[in-house]
C-alpha positions as CSV (number, residue, x, y, z in Angstrom):
1,X,44.0,221.0,80.8
2,X,47.7,222.0,80.3
3,X,47.4,224.3,83.4
4,X,45.9,221.5,85.5
5,X,48.7,219.1,84.5
6,X,51.3,221.8,85.4
7,X,49.8,222.3,88.8
8,X,49.7,218.5,89.4
9,X,53.3,218.2,88.4
10,X,54.3,221.0,90.7
11,X,52.4,219.5,93.5
12,X,54.0,216.1,93.1
13,X,57.5,217.5,92.7
14,X,57.2,219.5,96.1
15,X,55.8,216.5,97.9
16,X,57.9,215.9,100.9
17,X,59.0,212.4,102.0
18,X,57.6,210.9,105.3
19,X,59.8,211.7,108.2
20,X,60.8,209.3,111.0
21,X,62.6,210.1,114.3
22,X,64.3,207.2,116.0
23,X,65.3,207.6,119.6
24,X,68.1,205.2,120.3
25,X,68.7,205.2,116.7
26,X,72.6,205.4,116.5
27,X,73.3,201.7,117.1
28,X,71.9,198.2,117.1
29,X,68.2,197.6,116.3
30,X,67.4,201.3,116.3
31,X,70.0,202.1,113.6
32,X,68.8,199.2,111.5
33,X,65.3,200.5,111.6
34,X,66.5,204.0,110.7
35,X,68.4,202.6,107.7
36,X,65.5,200.4,106.6
37,X,63.2,203.5,106.7
38,X,65.8,205.4,104.6
39,X,65.9,202.5,102.0
40,X,62.1,202.9,101.7
41,X,62.5,206.7,100.9
42,X,61.9,208.2,104.4
43,X,63.5,211.2,105.7
44,X,65.4,210.0,108.8
45,X,66.5,211.6,112.2
46,X,68.1,209.6,114.9
47,X,68.9,210.5,118.5
48,X,71.6,209.0,120.6
49,X,73.9,209.9,123.3
50,X,77.4,208.8,121.8
51,X,79.1,211.5,119.8
52,X,81.3,208.8,118.6
53,X,78.5,206.9,117.0
54,X,76.9,210.1,115.7
55,X,80.1,211.1,114.0
56,X,80.4,207.7,112.4
57,X,76.7,208.0,111.0
58,X,77.5,211.5,109.7
59,X,80.4,210.0,107.7
60,X,78.5,207.0,106.5
61,X,75.1,208.4,105.9
62,X,75.3,212.2,105.6
63,X,71.6,212.6,104.8
64,X,70.6,211.3,108.1
65,X,69.8,214.0,110.7
66,X,71.5,213.3,114.0
67,X,70.8,214.7,117.4
68,X,73.0,214.0,120.6
69,X,71.0,213.7,123.7
70,X,71.4,212.0,127.2
71,X,68.0,210.6,127.7
72,X,68.7,210.1,131.4
73,X,68.7,213.9,131.8
74,X,65.0,215.0,131.6
75,X,66.0,218.7,131.1
76,X,68.4,217.9,128.2
77,X,65.7,215.6,126.7
78,X,63.0,218.3,127.1
79,X,65.3,220.9,125.4
80,X,65.8,218.4,122.4
81,X,62.0,217.8,122.2
82,X,61.3,221.5,122.2
83,X,63.9,222.0,119.4
84,X,62.2,219.3,117.4
85,X,58.7,220.7,117.8
86,X,58.7,222.7,114.5
87,X,59.8,219.6,112.7
88,X,57.1,217.8,110.8
89,X,57.2,214.0,111.2
90,X,54.9,211.0,110.7
91,X,56.6,208.3,112.8
92,X,58.4,208.1,116.1
93,X,60.3,204.9,117.1
94,X,61.5,204.8,120.8
95,X,64.3,202.1,120.6
96,X,66.4,203.4,123.4
97,X,67.1,201.0,126.2
98,X,69.2,200.2,129.2
99,X,69.9,196.7,130.7
100,X,71.8,195.3,133.5
101,X,71.9,191.6,134.2
102,X,70.4,191.5,137.7
103,X,70.7,187.7,137.8
104,X,74.6,188.1,137.8
105,X,75.1,191.7,139.3
106,X,73.3,193.3,142.2
107,X,71.6,196.4,141.0
108,X,73.6,199.5,141.9
109,X,72.1,203.0,142.3
110,X,73.6,204.0,139.0
111,X,72.2,201.0,137.2
112,X,68.8,201.5,138.8
113,X,68.6,205.2,137.8
114,X,69.7,204.6,134.4
115,X,67.4,201.7,133.6
116,X,64.4,203.6,135.1
117,X,65.2,206.8,133.3
118,X,65.7,205.3,129.8
119,X,63.3,202.3,129.8
120,X,60.4,204.3,131.5
121,X,60.8,207.9,132.3
122,X,62.3,209.2,129.0
123,X,60.0,206.8,127.1
124,X,57.0,208.5,128.8
125,X,58.5,212.0,128.2
126,X,59.0,211.2,124.4
127,X,55.7,209.5,123.9
128,X,53.9,212.5,125.5
129,X,55.6,214.9,123.3
130,X,55.2,212.9,120.1
131,X,51.5,212.2,120.7
132,X,50.8,216.0,121.1
133,X,52.9,216.8,118.1
134,X,51.0,214.2,115.8
135,X,47.6,215.3,117.1
136,X,48.3,218.8,116.0
137,X,48.9,217.7,112.4
138,X,45.8,217.7,110.2
139,X,44.6,214.4,109.0
140,X,46.0,214.1,105.5
141,X,43.4,214.3,102.6
142,X,45.5,211.8,100.8
143,X,45.6,209.3,103.5
144,X,46.8,205.8,102.7
145,X,48.5,203.0,104.5
146,X,51.9,204.3,103.8
147,X,51.6,207.7,105.5
148,X,49.8,206.7,108.8
149,X,51.0,208.7,111.7
150,X,52.4,206.3,114.3
151,X,54.2,205.8,117.5
152,X,56.2,202.6,118.0
153,X,58.2,201.4,121.1
154,X,60.6,198.6,121.4
155,X,59.8,196.7,124.6
156,X,60.9,193.2,125.4
157,X,59.5,189.7,125.7
158,X,60.6,190.0,129.3
159,X,57.8,192.3,129.8
160,X,55.3,189.8,129.0
161,X,56.0,187.7,132.2
162,X,54.2,188.6,135.5
163,X,55.8,187.2,138.6
164,X,56.9,188.7,141.9
165,X,60.7,188.3,141.5
166,X,61.0,189.8,138.0
167,X,63.8,192.3,137.4
168,X,63.6,196.0,137.1
169,X,64.4,195.8,133.5
170,X,61.4,193.4,132.9
171,X,59.1,195.6,135.1
172,X,59.9,198.7,133.2
173,X,59.3,196.9,129.9
174,X,56.0,195.5,131.2
175,X,55.0,199.1,132.1
176,X,56.0,200.3,128.6
177,X,53.7,197.7,127.2
178,X,50.8,198.9,129.3
179,X,51.5,202.5,128.5
180,X,51.6,202.0,124.9
181,X,48.3,200.1,125.1
182,X,46.8,203.2,126.8
183,X,48.2,205.5,124.2
184,X,46.7,203.4,121.4
185,X,43.3,203.8,122.9
186,X,43.7,207.4,123.5
187,X,45.0,208.2,120.0
188,X,42.6,206.0,118.1
189,X,40.2,209.0,117.4
190,X,43.0,210.8,115.9
191,X,43.9,208.1,113.5
192,X,47.3,207.6,115.1
193,X,48.5,204.2,115.5
194,X,50.5,202.9,118.4
195,X,52.4,199.6,118.2
196,X,54.5,197.9,120.8
197,X,57.3,195.4,120.0
198,X,58.1,192.6,122.4
199,X,60.7,190.6,120.9
200,X,63.1,187.8,122.0
201,X,66.9,187.9,121.8
202,X,68.3,189.8,118.8
203,X,71.8,189.3,117.8
204,X,73.0,192.9,118.2
205,X,76.5,194.1,119.2
206,X,75.2,195.3,122.6
207,X,73.8,191.6,123.2
208,X,77.2,190.2,122.2
209,X,79.0,192.6,124.4
210,X,77.0,191.6,127.4
211,X,77.9,187.8,126.6
212,X,81.7,188.1,126.1
213,X,81.3,188.6,122.3
214,X,79.1,185.7,121.5
215,X,75.3,185.5,122.2
216,X,74.8,182.5,119.9
217,X,73.8,180.4,123.0
218,X,70.7,182.5,123.6
219,X,67.5,180.6,123.0
220,X,65.8,181.3,119.8
221,X,68.1,184.2,119.0
222,X,67.4,186.0,115.6
223,X,69.3,188.1,113.3
224,X,68.7,191.9,113.1
225,X,67.2,191.6,109.6
226,X,64.7,189.0,110.9
227,X,63.7,191.3,113.6
228,X,63.4,194.2,111.2
229,X,61.0,192.0,109.0
230,X,58.8,191.1,112.0
231,X,58.7,194.8,113.2
232,X,57.8,196.2,109.8
233,X,55.1,193.5,109.4
234,X,53.6,194.4,112.7
235,X,53.6,198.0,111.8
236,X,52.1,197.4,108.4
237,X,49.3,195.2,109.9
238,X,48.9,197.5,112.9
239,X,49.5,194.9,115.5
240,X,49.0,196.3,119.0
241,X,51.5,194.1,120.7
242,X,53.9,192.1,118.5
243,X,55.4,189.2,120.3
244,X,58.1,187.1,118.4
245,X,59.6,184.8,117.5
246,X,56.7,182.5,117.5
247,X,58.4,179.9,119.7
248,X,59.0,182.5,122.5
249,X,55.5,183.7,122.2
250,X,54.2,180.2,122.8
251,X,56.4,179.5,125.7
252,X,55.6,182.8,127.5
253,X,51.9,182.2,126.8
254,X,52.2,178.6,128.4
255,X,54.1,179.9,131.4
256,X,51.6,182.6,132.1
257,X,48.8,180.0,132.3
258,X,50.6,178.1,135.0
259,X,49.5,178.5,138.6
260,X,51.2,181.4,140.2
261,X,53.1,179.4,142.9
262,X,54.5,177.1,140.1
263,X,55.5,180.0,137.9
264,X,57.2,181.8,140.8
265,X,59.2,178.8,141.6
266,X,60.2,178.0,138.0
267,X,61.3,181.5,137.3
268,X,63.2,182.2,140.6
269,X,65.1,178.9,140.2
270,X,65.8,179.3,136.6
271,X,66.1,183.0,135.8
272,X,66.9,184.9,139.1
273,X,70.1,185.2,141.1
274,X,70.1,183.3,144.4
275,X,68.5,185.1,147.3
């Protein structure tokens, strides 16, 4: 009996915490999600392109693993993924994103390339790699709701709307939602959950920067903590597509039920730049 107790104690003491990798995790919502998981006892790794932000994280949170990578560079991204292939992890969150207000600024070649690369191409690259890594992991004998292998992507409520004049940003987020849904179906036999988050406006520094330092005028804007609460609930309840806040979910649902000509007229006149 004493020997069995000793073995159990050793097994418990050597148990490794769950590991999460957050792409786009050096600022904004991504960093908030990383810190939230750390507070829950997870081992955390973050990926970002800004050395300034990475240096700040190293000073403030020395036990967070940081990786610098320009996700617009597929070769650099692949090199990072290969270096992470020997690392065991249970969850990946893709929170990286690029946005240009196409209603105000005409889309330049640089803006177009960056949005397509980060919002869609790098996302696909990361999800393909992460899914293969998770599939190689054996199904845990001590499986419970807290150690489910999972892939999470942060899309946008802008991707819910379907009309001809939608922006590149919205189209890429709509594609992200569809890709996540396909991965969810494909990975179900492996007991790997896939969740896509389509939120409204979140009061992050990036959003404030896009609005001259103040984004309080944005409809139904929510705090980062409120968004974290919604996201974690969606993950815990394994919601395929989490759309929030509730008011925005109802509005988009109502708009999508309008006749196409009416929807096109409303959104072109209210949301898009003049032709």
